[in-house]
C-alpha positions in Angstrom: 54.7 103.7 100.4 56.9 101.5 102.2 60.2 99.7 101.1 58.6 96.9 99.4 56.3 99.1 97.2 59.3 101.5 96.2 61.5 98.4 95.1 58.6 97.2 93.4 57.9 100.3 91.3 61.6 100.6 90.2 62.4 99.3 86.7 63.0 95.7 86.5 66.0 96.5 84.3 67.4 98.9 86.3 67.5 96.5 89.5 69.0 94.0 87.5 71.7 96.3 86.3 72.3 97.2 89.6 73.0 93.8 91.1 75.1 93.0 87.7 77.1 96.1 88.2 77.6 95.2 92.5 79.5 91.6 90.9 82.5 93.9 89.8 83.1 91.2 87.3 82.0 93.2 84.0 85.4 94.2 82.4 87.1 91.3 84.4 90.0 88.8 83.0 89.1 85.3 82.8 89.1 82.8 85.7 90.1 79.4 86.5 86.6 78.6 88.3 84.6 79.6 85.8 86.4 78.2 83.1 86.9 75.2 84.7 82.7 74.8 84.4 82.8 76.0 80.6 85.4 73.6 79.9 83.3 70.6 81.5 80.5 71.1 79.6 82.0 71.8 76.3 83.4 68.2 76.6 80.4 66.7 78.5 78.1 68.3 75.4 80.9 67.8 72.8 79.6 71.7 72.4 81.9 73.6 70.8 81.1 76.9 72.3 79.9 76.9 76.0 80.3 80.4 78.4 79.5 81.9 81.2 78.2 85.4 80.0 77.0 88.4 81.9 74.5 90.7 80.8 75.2 94.2 81.0 73.5 97.2 79.6 73.8 96.7 76.6 76.5 94.2 75.7 77.3 90.5 76.3 80.7 90.0 78.9 82.0 86.8 78.6 83.5 85.8 82.3 84.6 82.2 80.3 84.1 81.2 76.8 85.6 77.6 75.9 86.1 77.5 72.2 86.0 81.0 71.1 87.8 83.8 72.1 85.9 87.1 71.9 85.6 88.6 75.7 82.2 90.7 74.3 79.0 91.1 72.3 76.0 93.1 71.5 73.5 92.2 73.7 70.9 93.1 71.4 68.2 89.6 69.9 71.1 88.0 71.3 70.4 84.4 72.9 71.5 85.4 76.2 69.0 88.4 76.4 66.2 85.9 75.2 67.2 83.8 78.5 67.3 86.9 80.9 64.2 88.5 79.6 62.2 84.9 80.4 64.8 83.7 83.6 63.9 79.9 82.5 65.8 78.0 80.9 65.8 78.2 77.1 66.4 75.2 74.9 66.2 76.0 71.3 66.9 72.9 68.9 67.8 74.4 65.4 68.0 78.4 65.3 67.0 78.1 61.7 63.3 76.9 63.0 62.5 79.2 65.8 61.2 82.6 65.1 63.2 84.7 67.8 66.0 83.8 66.5 66.7 82.9 62.1 67.3 85.7 61.2 69.8 86.8 64.3 73.4 88.3 63.5 75.2 85.1 65.0 72.9 82.5 62.9 72.6 84.2 59.8 76.7 84.9 59.7 79.6 83.8 61.8 79.7 81.2 63.6 76.2 80.4 62.3 74.6 78.7 65.7 72.3 76.1 65.0 71.4 75.4 68.8 71.4 77.1 71.8 70.8 76.0 75.2 71.2 78.3 78.3 70.2 78.2 81.8 69.6 81.7 83.9 72.2 82.7 86.7 70.5 84.9 89.1 72.8 86.9 91.7 73.1 87.5 95.2 70.1 89.9 95.3 67.5 87.4 93.0 67.7 89.2 89.8 69.6 87.2 86.2 72.5 88.8 86.3 73.8 86.3 83.3 73.3 82.6 81.6 75.6 79.6 81.4 75.4 78.8 77.5 75.9 76.1 74.8 76.0 76.7 71.3 76.4 74.5 68.1 76.6 75.1 64.8 74.5 71.6 64.4 70.8 71.0 65.3 70.2 68.8 68.2 68.4 67.9 71.2 68.9 67.3 75.2 67.5 64.2 76.7 66.2 65.0 80.1 69.5 63.4 82.2 71.6 65.8 79.1 68.9 68.7 81.3 69.8 67.6 84.7 73.1 68.0 84.3 72.3 71.2 82.5 71.1 72.8 85.6 73.9 71.8 87.8 76.1 73.0 86.0 74.7 76.4 85.6 73.9 76.0 89.2 77.7 76.1 89.6 78.2 79.1 87.9 76.2 80.8 90.4 77.3 79.7 93.5 80.8 81.0 92.0 79.1 84.5 91.2 77.9 84.3 94.7 81.1 83.8 96.4 82.4 86.6 94.0 79.8 88.6 96.0 81.1 87.7 99.5 84.7 88.4 98.2 83.7 91.7 97.8 82.0 92.5 101.0 84.2 90.2 102.8 87.7 93.1 100.9 86.0 96.0 102.4 85.3 94.3 105.5 88.6 94.1 105.9 90.1 96.9 103.8 87.9 98.6 106.7 89.9 97.5 109.2 93.2 99.0 107.8 94.5 102.1 108.4 93.2 104.8 105.5 95.2 107.6 106.2 98.7 107.8 107.4 99.0 109.3 111.0 100.3 113.8 111.3 102.9 112.5 113.8 105.8 116.4 113.9 108.6 115.2 112.7 108.1 111.6 111.8 106.7 109.7 108.0 104.6 106.5 108.2 103.3 104.3 105.7 102.3 101.1 105.0 100.6 98.2 103.3 98.8 95.1 102.7 98.4 93.1 99.9 96.7 89.7 100.7 98.0 86.4 98.6 93.9 85.7 98.1 91.0 88.1 97.8 91.7 88.5 101.8 94.0 87.0 104.3 95.6 87.4 107.0 97.6 90.0 107.3 97.6 93.1 109.6 99.1 96.7 110.4 98.0 99.4 112.2 99.3 102.4 113.6 97.1 104.4 116.1 97.4 108.0 118.3 97.6 106.5 121.7 97.9 108.5 125.7 101.5 109.6 124.7 102.4 108.8 121.5 101.8 106.4 118.7 100.9 102.6 118.6 102.4 100.7 115.6 101.1 96.6 115.0 101.9 94.0 112.0 100.9 90.9 112.6 100.7 87.5 110.8 98.2 85.0 111.1 99.2 81.4 110.4 97.2 80.2 107.1 95.7 82.7 104.6 92.1 82.9 102.8 89.2 84.0 105.1 89.7 81.9 107.8 93.4 83.4 108.7 90.9 87.4 108.2 88.6 86.4 110.2 91.2 85.4 113.0 93.3 88.8 112.3 89.7 90.6 112.8 90.2 89.2 116.1 93.9 89.9 116.9 93.0 93.5 115.7 90.4 94.1 118.4 91.7 92.2 121.4 95.2 93.4 121.0 94.1 97.2 121.3 91.0 96.4 124.2 93.8 94.9 125.8 95.8 98.0 125.6 93.7 100.6 126.2 92.5 97.9 129.5 96.2 98.3 130.7 96.0 102.6 129.5 93.4 103.3 131.7 94.8 102.2 135.1 95.9 104.8 137.8 99.7 105.5 136.9 102.6 104.8 139.5 103.7 107.9 141.7 102.1 110.6 139.8 102.7 109.1 136.0 100.0 109.5 133.7 98.2 105.5 133.1 99.8 105.0 130.1 103.7 106.2 131.6 103.4 102.0 133.8 102.0 100.1 130.6 104.1 97.1 130.4 103.6 95.6 126.5 104.8 92.5 127.9 101.6 92.2 130.3 99.4 93.7 127.0 100.0 90.3 125.3 100.1 88.3 127.6 96.8 89.2 128.2 95.9 89.5 124.7 97.4 85.7 124.4 95.4 84.9 126.9 92.4 85.9 125.5 93.1 84.2 121.6 94.6 81.4 123.3 91.2 79.6 122.9 89.8 80.0 119.3 93.5 79.9 118.0 94.0 76.3 119.5 90.2 75.6 118.0 92.0 76.5 114.6 94.9 75.2 115.1 96.4 78.6 114.0 99.5 81.1 115.8 100.1 84.5 115.9 103.5 86.5 115.0 103.5 90.2 115.9 105.5 92.9 116.5 103.9 95.2 118.4 105.6 98.9 120.0 104.9 102.3 121.7 106.2 105.6 119.6 107.2 108.3 121.9 108.1 110.9 119.1 109.4 113.4 121.4 112.0 111.8 122.2 112.1 109.2 120.0 112.3 106.0 122.1 110.3 103.0 120.8 109.2 100.2 123.4 108.6 97.2 121.6 108.3 93.1 121.9 107.9 90.6 119.0 105.9 87.8 118.9 108.4 84.9 116.9 107.9 87.7 113.9 111.0 88.3 113.5 110.9 90.1 110.2 112.1 93.8 111.9 115.1 96.0 111.1 116.2 99.7 112.1 118.0 101.3 109.0 120.6 103.9 111.1 120.9 107.7 109.4 124.9 106.2 109.8 124.6 103.6 107.4 124.0 100.4 109.6 121.3 98.5 109.9 120.1 96.5 113.1 117.8 93.3 113.2 115.2 93.6 116.4 115.3 90.0 118.3 112.2 88.3 117.7 113.0 85.9 120.2 109.9 85.2 121.9 106.9 82.9 121.1 104.4 83.4 118.4 100.5 83.9 120.2 98.5 81.4 120.4 101.1 78.7 120.9 101.3 78.4 125.3 98.4 80.1 127.1 100.9 81.4 130.0 104.0 82.7 127.9 105.4 85.8 128.8 106.7 88.1 126.6 110.4 90.6 126.9 109.4 94.1 126.2 112.1 95.7 125.0 113.3 99.3 124.1 115.5 101.4 121.3 116.2 105.6 120.2 115.1 105.8 116.5 117.5 109.1 116.1 117.2 111.7 113.9 116.9 110.3 109.5 116.5 106.4 111.1 113.9 104.4 110.2 112.3 101.5 111.7 110.8 99.0 108.5 108.7 96.1 109.9 107.6 93.7 107.2 105.7 89.8 107.0 107.1 86.9 105.6 105.6 87.0 102.4 107.9 90.1 101.4 110.2 87.5 103.1 109.4 85.1 100.4 109.4 87.6 97.4 113.1 87.5 97.6 113.7 84.1 97.8 113.5 83.1 101.7 116.7 82.1 102.7 119.4 84.1 105.0 120.0 86.6 101.8 116.9 87.8 101.9 117.5 89.6 105.1 120.6 91.5 103.9 117.8 92.1 100.7 115.1 93.4 102.9 118.0 95.9 104.5 119.4 97.0 100.8 116.0 97.7 99.4 115.4 100.3 102.9 118.5 102.1 102.6 118.2 102.7 99.3 115.1 105.5 99.8 114.2 105.0 103.8 111.1 108.0 103.1 108.3 105.7 103.8 106.5 106.3 100.9 108.8 105.4 98.6 109.3 101.2 100.5 106.0 100.8 100.2 106.4 101.8 97.2 109.1 99.6 96.4 107.4 96.8 98.7 103.9 97.3 95.6 106.1 97.1 92.7 107.6 93.7 93.4 104.4 92.1 94.1 103.2 93.7 91.2 105.8 91.9 89.1 105.3 88.4 90.7 101.9 87.6 92.0 103.4 86.7 96.1 102.6 83.2 97.6 101.5 84.9 100.8 100.3 87.6 102.1 102.8 90.8 102.1 102.7 93.7 104.8 105.2 96.1 105.2 105.4 99.2 107.7 107.7 101.7 108.3 108.7 104.7 109.9 110.8 107.1 110.1 112.3 110.2 112.1 112.6 113.2 110.0 116.6 114.4 109.5 116.0 117.6 110.9 114.1 116.4 114.0 
């Protein structure tokens, strides 16, 4: 039996329900992109109610409902269920004259529906997942022009559903590029987070075990959304590749290969590879990249125009790390300076993206607020939790990313 044969033997309703579940929209709040469609339909057709409806197991979920403040309704014997079953546009000029609907609760009781028009919404997998509907409390007919407009608005709603599925897949891919666990480095704690301003974003944080220690990265592509996310995936791959190429070269004077790796050279190689793509897209990337030697606490780093890194010392002082070099993508022949510091027991390194800077107001005082946030509880998990709490109070206008590393006080 072929795969096609197996699919044909599956319950069609099971396949349809899988398609609904894949959208991950059931139970989610209203969205302007769907509300805009129902408002237009309400106004253009002069109807009191217009909906974008997803047909779930035993209920209708109104992803958008103009003219009726009801989030869901029973599926059984509903107008939408009939449209889904037929998989074609259904128009009922007068429900009292239609044997399918004359005795349904929505007709015999509130809201006393007398007219219905529904366009089936097909999901990305080809299954009918819902309907775009018009309702009226008086009988009426649609002419040819109105039927064409009904189809057009239905197709618009369908494209938005497809966009939802595409964004979910993109989110899954982007989440897969971020660290899924914290590294196990004796004597050290590491944590981080990345919260996109939109469905996906252009920020990145990374921590990766490398020969001789731990590689740490925070980067921010200019812009937000899908374009920035694509570029960020490229940045991650190219930076990792340039670092591994440098690490593979023979060491000098008997040293292991990684001991002589210059982070400035790694960034120069990364920039040369990225610059054509960034130039074509009119974008650039700010980045902080470091190598930590856990045994000594030595941190070697390069800052490419990022400038949002600090060290909260165990003695209560704070150092803001220099970010004077250019971002990636602005000058093919640019160079970057490797700097160095030592993290002592109890010290915390925190690197943020400018989205968090903006949460604090985007002024010079914001740096002091970031410092205070880290000093309040320098444990990486506590800093990350505080950042998450801040973004939950007010939706950020830009992607928010943080990477926090602390040397335990007793080490």
